[in-house]
C-alpha positions in Angstrom: -0.1 -0.5 -0.2 1.6 3.6 -1.4 2.0 6.0 2.0 -1.3 8.4 1.9 -1.5 11.8 3.7 -5.3 11.6 4.2 -7.4 15.3 4.7 -10.3 14.8 6.9 -13.1 13.4 6.3 -16.0 15.3 4.6 -19.2 14.3 5.6 -22.4 15.9 3.3 -25.9 15.9 5.0 -26.6 12.4 6.2 -24.6 10.6 3.7 -21.3 8.8 3.8 -18.4 10.3 4.5 -14.8 10.4 2.6 -11.6 11.1 2.2 -9.5 12.5 0.0 -5.5 11.4 -0.1 -2.2 12.0 -1.6 0.3 10.0 -2.7 4.4 11.4 -2.3 4.2 10.7 -6.3 1.2 13.6 -6.6 -1.4 10.3 -7.3 -4.7 11.3 -5.6 -6.8 8.8 -4.0 -10.4 9.0 -2.6 -12.1 6.4 0.1 -15.2 6.1 2.2 -14.0 7.3 6.0 -13.0 4.5 7.9 -12.1 2.2 5.1 -9.1 4.1 3.2 -7.7 0.5 2.6 -10.3 -0.1 -0.4 -9.5 3.1 -2.1 -9.5 4.6 -5.6 -6.8 6.1 -7.3 -6.3 8.6 -10.3 -3.8 11.5 -11.1 -4.7 15.1 -8.5 -6.3 16.8 -11.5 -8.7 13.7 -12.6 -9.8 13.3 -9.0 -10.4 17.5 -8.2 -12.0 17.3 -11.8 -14.3 14.6 -9.9 -15.1 16.9 -7.0 -15.6 19.9 -9.2 -18.9 18.5 -10.8 -20.0 16.5 -7.4 -20.0 20.3 -5.8 -21.8 21.5 -9.0 -24.8 18.8 -8.7 -23.9 17.0 -11.3 -23.3 13.9 -9.9 -24.5 14.4 -6.2 -26.0 10.8 -6.8 -22.2 9.1 -6.2 -21.9 10.1 -2.3 
């Protein structure tokens, strides 16, 4: 498992919390809080775009 630095959990209103992380090679990770060993990974830019789209309301059902 890569050495991932996780940010504080983000929790929406009553839904599952998730965490975002970064490793030393600039890969980005996202996982459900408490299940950080089961994550998805991509580039930091891809994760940034995903989060931007979710915040814009285009994919809120994913959370």
